[in-house]
C-alpha positions as CSV (number, residue, x, y, z in Angstrom):
1,X,124.6,145.8,-4.5
2,X,126.7,147.3,-7.2
3,X,126.1,151.0,-7.8
4,X,126.4,152.5,-11.3
5,X,128.6,155.5,-11.7
6,X,125.8,157.1,-13.6
7,X,123.3,156.7,-10.8
8,X,121.6,160.0,-9.8
9,X,122.8,161.6,-6.6
10,X,119.8,162.4,-4.4
11,X,121.4,164.8,-2.0
12,X,123.0,164.1,1.4
13,X,121.1,161.4,3.3
14,X,122.3,161.5,6.9
15,X,120.8,160.0,10.0
16,X,118.2,162.2,11.8
17,X,119.8,165.2,13.4
18,X,123.2,164.8,11.7
19,X,122.7,167.5,9.0
20,X,121.8,170.0,11.7
21,X,125.2,169.7,13.4
22,X,127.2,170.1,10.2
23,X,128.4,173.5,9.0
24,X,126.3,174.7,6.1
25,X,129.3,175.4,4.0
26,X,130.4,171.8,4.5
27,X,127.0,170.5,3.3
28,X,127.2,172.8,0.3
29,X,130.7,171.5,-0.6
30,X,129.4,168.0,-0.3
31,X,126.5,168.6,-2.7
32,X,128.9,170.2,-5.2
33,X,131.3,167.3,-4.9
34,X,128.7,164.6,-5.3
35,X,127.1,166.2,-8.4
36,X,130.4,167.1,-10.1
37,X,130.7,165.7,-13.6
38,X,133.5,163.1,-13.7
39,X,135.4,162.4,-16.9
40,X,133.9,159.1,-18.0
41,X,134.1,156.8,-21.0
42,X,131.1,154.6,-20.1
43,X,129.5,153.4,-16.9
44,X,132.5,151.6,-15.3
45,X,135.3,153.2,-17.3
46,X,137.0,156.6,-17.1
47,X,139.9,158.3,-18.8
48,X,142.7,159.1,-16.4
49,X,145.6,161.0,-17.9
50,X,146.8,158.6,-20.7
51,X,145.1,155.6,-19.0
52,X,141.7,154.1,-19.7
53,X,140.7,152.9,-16.3
54,X,138.2,150.2,-15.4
55,X,136.5,150.3,-12.0
56,X,135.6,147.1,-10.3
57,X,134.5,145.9,-6.9
58,X,137.3,145.0,-4.5
59,X,137.4,141.3,-3.8
60,X,139.8,138.7,-2.4
61,X,140.7,137.9,-6.0
62,X,142.6,141.2,-6.4
63,X,144.5,141.1,-3.1
64,X,147.9,141.1,-4.8
65,X,147.0,144.2,-6.8
66,X,145.7,146.0,-3.7
67,X,149.1,145.2,-2.1
68,X,150.9,146.6,-5.1
69,X,148.8,149.8,-4.8
70,X,149.6,150.3,-1.1
71,X,153.3,149.7,-1.7
72,X,153.2,152.5,-4.4
73,X,152.4,155.0,-1.6
74,X,154.8,153.3,0.9
75,X,152.1,152.0,3.2
76,X,153.4,149.2,5.4
77,X,150.4,146.9,5.0
78,X,151.1,143.2,4.5
79,X,148.8,141.1,2.4
80,X,147.1,139.7,5.5
81,X,146.4,143.3,6.7
82,X,144.7,144.1,3.4
83,X,142.8,140.8,3.4
84,X,141.3,141.7,6.8
85,X,140.0,145.0,5.3
86,X,138.6,143.3,2.2
87,X,136.8,140.9,4.4
88,X,135.2,143.6,6.5
89,X,134.3,146.3,3.9
90,X,133.1,147.0,0.4
91,X,134.7,149.3,-2.1
92,X,136.2,149.8,-5.6
93,X,139.5,149.8,-7.3
94,X,140.5,151.4,-10.6
95,X,142.7,149.3,-12.9
96,X,144.4,150.3,-16.1
97,X,144.0,148.3,-19.3
98,X,146.6,145.8,-18.4
99,X,145.4,145.4,-14.8
100,X,147.7,147.7,-12.9
101,X,146.0,149.2,-9.9
102,X,145.6,153.0,-9.9
103,X,143.3,153.9,-7.0
104,X,141.0,152.4,-4.4
105,X,138.4,153.4,-1.8
106,X,136.4,151.3,0.7
107,X,133.7,151.8,3.3
108,X,133.3,149.8,6.5
109,X,129.7,150.0,7.8
110,X,129.0,149.6,11.5
111,X,125.5,149.3,12.8
112,X,122.6,150.9,10.8
113,X,123.8,154.5,10.6
114,X,127.6,154.7,10.6
115,X,130.6,153.8,8.4
116,X,134.3,154.4,8.4
117,X,136.0,155.2,5.1
118,X,139.4,153.7,4.5
119,X,141.9,152.0,2.1
120,X,141.7,155.2,0.0
121,X,144.9,155.1,-2.1
122,X,145.9,156.7,-5.4
123,X,149.3,156.2,-7.0
124,X,151.4,159.4,-6.7
125,X,151.4,160.1,-10.4
126,X,147.6,160.3,-10.6
127,X,146.7,162.1,-7.4
128,X,145.7,165.2,-9.2
129,X,143.7,163.5,-12.0
130,X,140.4,163.0,-10.2
131,X,140.7,159.2,-9.8
132,X,140.4,159.2,-6.0
133,X,137.4,161.6,-6.1
134,X,135.6,159.4,-8.6
135,X,135.9,156.4,-6.3
136,X,135.1,158.4,-3.2
137,X,131.8,159.6,-4.7
138,X,130.9,156.1,-5.5
139,X,131.6,154.8,-2.0
140,X,129.8,157.7,-0.3
141,X,126.8,157.1,-2.6
142,X,126.7,153.4,-1.4
143,X,126.7,154.6,2.2
144,X,123.7,157.0,2.1
145,X,122.0,157.3,5.5
146,X,125.1,157.0,7.5
147,X,127.4,159.3,9.4
148,X,130.9,159.0,8.0
149,X,134.4,159.2,9.4
150,X,137.9,158.9,7.9
151,X,141.6,159.4,8.6
152,X,142.9,162.0,6.1
153,X,146.6,162.0,5.0
154,X,148.1,165.3,4.0
155,X,147.8,164.2,0.3
156,X,144.1,163.4,0.7
157,X,143.0,166.2,3.0
158,X,141.9,168.7,0.3
159,X,139.8,166.0,-1.5
160,X,138.0,165.1,1.7
161,X,137.4,168.7,2.6
162,X,135.9,169.3,-0.9
163,X,133.6,166.3,-0.2
164,X,132.2,168.1,2.9
165,X,134.2,166.4,5.6
166,X,135.3,168.6,8.6
167,X,138.3,168.0,10.9
168,X,137.9,166.9,14.4
169,X,141.5,166.5,15.5
170,X,144.7,164.6,14.8
171,X,145.6,161.0,14.8
172,X,149.1,160.5,16.3
173,X,151.0,157.6,14.8
174,X,153.4,156.3,17.5
175,X,155.8,153.7,16.4
176,X,159.3,152.3,17.0
177,X,161.3,149.5,18.5
178,X,160.0,148.9,22.0
179,X,162.6,149.4,24.8
180,X,162.7,148.5,28.4
181,X,160.8,150.9,30.6
182,X,159.9,151.1,34.2
183,X,156.3,149.8,34.6
184,X,153.8,152.5,35.3
185,X,152.6,152.9,38.9
186,X,150.0,150.3,39.8
187,X,146.4,151.4,39.8
188,X,144.7,150.5,43.1
189,X,142.4,147.5,42.6
190,X,143.1,147.2,38.9
191,X,144.2,143.9,37.4
192,X,145.3,143.4,33.8
193,X,144.7,139.9,32.5
194,X,144.0,137.9,29.4
195,X,140.5,138.1,28.0
196,X,138.1,135.3,28.8
197,X,135.1,134.4,26.6
198,X,132.7,135.9,29.1
199,X,134.3,139.3,28.8
200,X,133.2,139.8,25.2
201,X,129.9,141.6,26.0
202,X,131.7,144.1,28.2
203,X,134.4,144.6,25.5
204,X,131.7,145.3,22.9
205,X,129.9,147.8,25.1
206,X,133.1,149.7,25.9
207,X,134.1,149.9,22.3
208,X,130.6,151.0,21.2
209,X,130.7,153.8,23.6
210,X,134.2,155.0,22.6
211,X,133.8,154.4,18.9
212,X,130.3,155.7,18.6
213,X,128.8,152.7,16.8
214,X,128.5,149.0,17.3
215,X,131.2,147.4,15.1
216,X,130.5,143.8,16.1
217,X,131.9,142.2,12.9
218,X,135.1,144.2,13.1
219,X,135.7,143.4,16.8
220,X,135.0,139.7,16.1
221,X,137.5,139.6,13.2
222,X,140.1,141.4,15.3
223,X,139.6,139.1,18.2
224,X,140.3,136.2,15.9
225,X,143.8,137.5,15.0
226,X,144.8,139.3,18.2
227,X,146.1,138.8,21.7
228,X,143.4,140.5,23.9
229,X,143.8,141.7,27.4
230,X,141.3,143.5,29.8
231,X,141.7,145.8,32.8
232,X,139.4,144.6,35.6
233,X,138.5,146.3,38.9
234,X,135.9,145.1,41.4
235,X,134.7,142.5,38.9
236,X,134.0,145.1,36.2
237,X,135.9,145.5,32.9
238,X,137.2,149.0,32.7
239,X,139.2,148.8,29.5
240,X,140.7,146.4,27.0
241,X,143.5,146.3,24.4
242,X,144.3,144.1,21.4
243,X,147.6,143.4,19.7
244,X,148.2,141.7,16.4
245,X,150.8,141.4,13.6
246,X,150.6,144.4,11.3
247,X,152.9,146.1,8.9
248,X,156.5,146.2,10.0
249,X,155.8,144.4,13.3
250,X,152.8,144.6,15.6
251,X,150.0,147.1,16.3
252,X,148.4,147.8,19.7
253,X,144.8,148.6,19.0
254,X,142.0,149.0,19.6
255,X,142.8,150.2,23.1
256,X,139.8,151.5,25.1
257,X,140.1,153.0,28.5
258,X,138.6,155.8,30.6
259,X,141.8,157.2,32.1
260,X,145.4,157.6,31.1
261,X,146.4,155.4,34.0
262,X,144.4,152.5,32.8
263,X,145.5,153.0,29.2
264,X,149.1,153.0,30.2
265,X,148.7,149.8,32.2
266,X,147.2,148.1,29.1
267,X,149.8,149.4,26.7
268,X,152.6,148.6,29.1
269,X,151.6,144.9,29.2
270,X,152.3,144.6,25.5
271,X,155.3,146.9,25.4
272,X,157.1,145.0,28.2
273,X,156.4,141.7,26.6
274,X,157.7,142.8,23.3
275,X,161.0,144.5,24.1
276,X,163.1,144.8,20.9
277,X,160.1,144.4,18.6
278,X,158.7,147.0,16.3
279,X,155.4,148.3,17.7
280,X,152.8,150.8,16.6
281,X,149.9,152.6,18.3
282,X,147.7,155.2,16.7
283,X,145.9,157.5,19.1
284,X,143.5,160.4,18.9
285,X,143.7,161.2,22.6
286,X,145.4,164.5,23.4
287,X,147.3,163.5,26.5
288,X,150.9,164.7,27.3
289,X,151.2,162.0,29.9
290,X,150.2,159.1,27.5
291,X,152.4,160.5,24.7
292,X,155.4,160.8,27.1
293,X,154.9,157.3,28.3
294,X,154.8,155.9,24.7
295,X,157.9,158.0,23.7
296,X,159.8,156.7,26.7
297,X,159.0,153.2,25.6
298,X,160.5,153.9,22.1
299,X,157.2,154.6,20.4
300,X,157.7,158.3,19.4
301,X,155.3,160.2,17.1
302,X,156.2,159.2,13.5
303,X,153.4,161.0,11.6
304,X,150.0,162.5,12.0
305,X,146.8,162.3,9.9
306,X,143.5,164.2,10.4
307,X,140.4,162.7,11.9
308,X,137.5,163.9,9.8
309,X,133.7,163.5,9.8
310,X,130.7,164.0,7.7
311,X,127.7,163.9,10.1
312,X,127.6,163.8,13.8
313,X,130.6,163.7,16.1
314,X,130.2,160.1,17.3
315,X,133.4,159.6,19.2
316,X,133.0,159.6,23.0
317,X,134.2,162.8,24.7
318,X,134.0,161.3,28.2
319,X,134.0,157.9,29.8
320,X,135.8,155.1,27.9
321,X,137.7,156.6,25.0
322,X,139.8,155.3,22.1
323,X,143.4,155.4,23.2
324,X,144.5,153.2,20.3
325,X,142.9,152.7,16.9
326,X,142.5,149.3,15.3
327,X,144.1,150.8,12.2
328,X,143.6,154.1,10.5
329,X,141.2,152.6,7.9
330,X,139.0,151.0,10.6
331,X,139.2,153.6,13.3
């Protein structure tokens, strides 16, 4: 349901127990951010620098404009990558009077009490004009009652900090042209094979544990456009990985595993099969061994963003963990 920009903010509505684990100063920043007066002309309009911007809901009809917006900040996303996000989330885009895109923000709900924020883009010339903050407030207000998480670029970090988000760690963006590597040492009893339909419940359970929420719709959509493999031992699925076309080449993710050894076996399957291709893998796992393995395969660290949350820390800290994100906007 569409939310008016003039709708009253009723204070942070988080799942039970989430506010108690947030720093008080972060909650105070959030309240101040959400109640800040935004420069507005009328409900769905705002003045931005010399532009009179109109805000509308993101839909497949504006895919081309969303692609123009991501290109303005040099994101590698192809139209199909953006279309995937549009189909999985809800959000808003600000357009000037002749329809040029200025800013966007989206939310991707999972389960009843969690959402990932993503596709938050503002053209460079307007990044200090309040456009992104206006859309962020609107998306957050739509997602009341949920813990929130996002991947913050350097340009967006101060905005998200002002909105009450707190850092958890870094997301390491590994990418490059895959080169021949010696396969990692086999793991006793472990087999890497293509996913079978009967593996889906185990894949969903592993992902829910690692991600911190049930994202069934997202996994189903990714499954439809990805090559999916699993790591099996003793008849049990211990990890899985997906690979699909994305950006300049292909992305490996999500990749869920409990140990570096299993994660490396899964990643190696795709790397060895795609020698000479451009591959990407975004990871939050602080593992020198995993990082060295990726770098040796030609996927060095290209950039980092900050993993931030508003609400509980939902990511698994033990057991199956997220070695590879689906994409930064989806986690």
